[in-house]
Backbone as CSV, one residue per row, in Angstrom:
resi,resn,N_x,N_y,N_z,CA_x,CA_y,CA_z,C_x,C_y,C_z
1,MET,-21.741,-33.957,-5.436,-21.015,-35.039,-6.073,-20.144,-34.518,-7.210
2,THR,-20.586,-33.530,-7.923,-19.808,-32.964,-9.008,-18.509,-32.366,-8.489
3,THR,-18.549,-31.716,-7.343,-17.348,-31.132,-6.759,-16.316,-32.208,-6.468
4,THR,-16.746,-33.343,-5.940,-15.829,-34.438,-5.640,-15.154,-34.925,-6.907
5,GLN,-15.919,-35.128,-7.977,-15.343,-35.596,-9.224,-14.400,-34.564,-9.840
6,ASN,-14.718,-33.297,-9.720,-13.849,-32.261,-10.264,-12.493,-32.236,-9.558
7,GLN,-12.469,-32.632,-8.304,-11.226,-32.649,-7.539,-10.458,-33.952,-7.716
8,ASN,-11.050,-34.949,-8.322,-10.407,-36.239,-8.539,-9.522,-36.159,-9.786
9,PRO,-8.200,-36.253,-9.622,-7.307,-36.125,-10.780,-7.448,-37.264,-11.783
10,LEU,-8.068,-38.366,-11.384,-8.242,-39.500,-12.289,-9.613,-39.519,-12.958
11,HIS,-10.433,-38.516,-12.680,-11.772,-38.470,-13.266,-11.684,-38.439,-14.793
12,GLY,-12.345,-39.383,-15.433,-12.372,-39.448,-16.886,-11.198,-40.171,-17.516
13,VAL,-10.293,-40.688,-16.705,-9.125,-41.401,-17.216,-9.305,-42.892,-16.924
14,THR,-9.205,-43.713,-17.960,-9.379,-45.154,-17.763,-8.071,-45.788,-17.298
15,LEU,-8.191,-46.960,-16.713,-7.007,-47.692,-16.278,-6.122,-48.018,-17.482
16,GLU,-6.729,-48.324,-18.602,-5.955,-48.608,-19.818,-5.145,-47.385,-20.248
17,GLN,-5.732,-46.211,-20.173,-5.008,-44.982,-20.515,-3.846,-44.758,-19.556
18,ILE,-4.079,-45.027,-18.287,-3.035,-44.854,-17.275,-1.850,-45.758,-17.574
19,VAL,-2.115,-47.045,-17.771,-1.040,-48.013,-18.022,-0.314,-47.677,-19.319
20,THR,-1.053,-47.353,-20.359,-0.448,-47.043,-21.655,0.446,-45.814,-21.562
21,GLN,-0.032,-44.768,-20.917,0.773,-43.547,-20.799,2.025,-43.774,-19.960
22,LEU,1.888,-44.520,-18.873,3.064,-44.805,-18.044,4.078,-45.650,-18.802
23,ALA,3.608,-46.660,-19.529,4.512,-47.516,-20.300,5.202,-46.720,-21.411
24,ASP,4.471,-45.835,-22.060,5.069,-44.998,-23.102,6.087,-44.025,-22.515
25,HIS,5.774,-43.491,-21.360,6.644,-42.491,-20.736,7.919,-43.116,-20.150
26,TYR,7.765,-44.171,-19.383,8.897,-44.775,-18.678,9.503,-45.968,-19.402
27,GLY,8.709,-46.672,-20.188,9.139,-47.958,-20.735,8.849,-49.035,-19.707
28,TRP,8.653,-50.255,-20.169,8.279,-51.341,-19.241,9.366,-51.630,-18.213
29,GLU,10.626,-51.572,-18.639,11.718,-51.889,-17.700,11.750,-50.910,-16.528
30,GLU,11.694,-49.624,-16.834,11.719,-48.608,-15.772,10.439,-48.669,-14.930
31,LEU,9.319,-48.927,-15.581,8.054,-49.038,-14.854,8.123,-50.202,-13.858
32,GLY,8.728,-51.312,-14.276,8.910,-52.463,-13.390,9.845,-52.176,-12.231
33,LYS,10.774,-51.260,-12.423,11.668,-50.855,-11.328,10.939,-49.933,-10.349
34,ARG,10.119,-49.048,-10.880,9.406,-48.095,-10.035,8.280,-48.753,-9.238
35,ILE,7.614,-49.718,-9.870,6.537,-50.448,-9.201,6.861,-51.930,-9.346
36,ASN,7.248,-52.536,-8.263,7.743,-53.910,-8.290,6.588,-54.916,-8.349
37,ILE,6.017,-55.051,-9.550,4.998,-56.069,-9.763,5.333,-56.825,-11.043
38,ARG,5.101,-58.113,-11.017,5.524,-59.000,-12.085,4.926,-58.652,-13.454
39,CYS,3.703,-58.144,-13.475,3.079,-57.841,-14.769,3.821,-56.743,-15.527
40,PHE,4.687,-55.992,-14.844,5.511,-54.983,-15.500,6.924,-55.504,-15.788
41,GLN,7.270,-56.653,-15.227,8.643,-57.133,-15.320,8.810,-58.364,-16.206
42,SER,7.828,-59.218,-16.239,7.941,-60.471,-16.986,6.929,-60.479,-18.129
43,GLU,7.421,-60.357,-19.346,6.589,-60.319,-20.549,5.439,-59.314,-20.404
44,PRO,5.770,-58.063,-20.167,4.735,-57.058,-19.911,3.909,-56.725,-21.147
45,SER,2.652,-56.469,-20.910,1.751,-55.960,-21.946,0.640,-55.197,-21.249
46,VAL,-0.021,-54.353,-21.998,-1.132,-53.587,-21.428,-2.221,-54.552,-20.994
47,LYS,-2.524,-55.528,-21.831,-3.609,-56.472,-21.541,-3.353,-57.257,-20.250
48,SER,-2.153,-57.805,-20.085,-1.865,-58.585,-18.867,-1.830,-57.688,-17.633
49,SER,-1.341,-56.473,-17.812,-1.297,-55.532,-16.694,-2.698,-55.157,-16.241
50,LEU,-3.588,-54.889,-17.195,-4.965,-54.534,-16.849,-5.642,-55.669,-16.101
51,LYS,-5.439,-56.884,-16.566,-6.052,-58.052,-15.918,-5.608,-58.139,-14.453
52,PHE,-4.313,-57.969,-14.209,-3.781,-58.043,-12.855,-4.261,-56.862,-12.002
53,LEU,-4.163,-55.660,-12.537,-4.490,-54.463,-11.763,-5.965,-54.388,-11.396
54,ARG,-6.824,-54.920,-12.236,-8.257,-54.904,-11.928,-8.595,-55.830,-10.769
55,LYS,-7.754,-56.830,-10.535,-8.003,-57.788,-9.444,-7.194,-57.484,-8.189
56,THR,-6.278,-56.507,-8.279,-5.342,-56.281,-7.184,-5.337,-54.806,-6.783
57,PRO,-6.196,-54.449,-5.829,-6.344,-53.033,-5.454,-5.057,-52.352,-4.996
58,TRP,-4.203,-53.028,-4.232,-2.985,-52.377,-3.745,-2.059,-52.013,-4.904
59,ALA,-1.983,-52.863,-5.918,-1.127,-52.584,-7.072,-1.723,-51.454,-7.916
60,ARG,-3.031,-51.476,-8.079,-3.693,-50.413,-8.845,-3.464,-49.059,-8.179
61,GLU,-3.523,-49.026,-6.868,-3.272,-47.792,-6.125,-1.879,-47.234,-6.422
62,LYS,-0.894,-48.114,-6.451,0.475,-47.685,-6.732,0.594,-47.116,-8.148
63,VAL,-0.058,-47.773,-9.094,-0.019,-47.319,-10.484,-0.718,-45.972,-10.619
64,GLU,-1.869,-45.838,-9.997,-2.596,-44.571,-10.057,-1.792,-43.448,-9.405
65,HIS,-1.138,-43.750,-8.292,-0.319,-42.743,-7.603,0.840,-42.289,-8.507
66,LEU,1.514,-43.237,-9.145,2.618,-42.882,-10.035,2.104,-42.041,-11.205
67,PHE,0.953,-42.378,-11.734,0.363,-41.605,-12.826,0.100,-40.166,-12.389
68,ILE,-0.488,-40.003,-11.235,-0.782,-38.659,-10.727,0.517,-37.878,-10.520
69,GLU,1.501,-38.507,-9.910,2.783,-37.838,-9.661,3.483,-37.474,-10.960
70,THR,3.336,-38.282,-11.986,4.022,-38.061,-13.246,3.335,-37.038,-14.130
71,PHE,2.019,-37.139,-14.243,1.305,-36.352,-15.251,0.376,-35.277,-14.714
72,LYS,0.012,-35.309,-13.454,-1.022,-34.404,-12.959,-0.498,-33.334,-12.009
73,LYS,0.780,-33.123,-11.954,1.334,-32.094,-11.070,1.089,-30.723,-11.606
């Protein structure tokens, strides 16, 4: 099990950290263009984004993928 976690690029990174880093890096406007979800486009905030992403697996997957592509290469 330890080997699996060591290979997971998101191990130890919270969803809040992911959203915050992406928003700081791209800005909400660009983030909303890259991932077409309303929580990034209409009155975006970390809190509203977390609420949506925790309930919506397909959107969370997209956010996690963008985070990995941006910061974990």
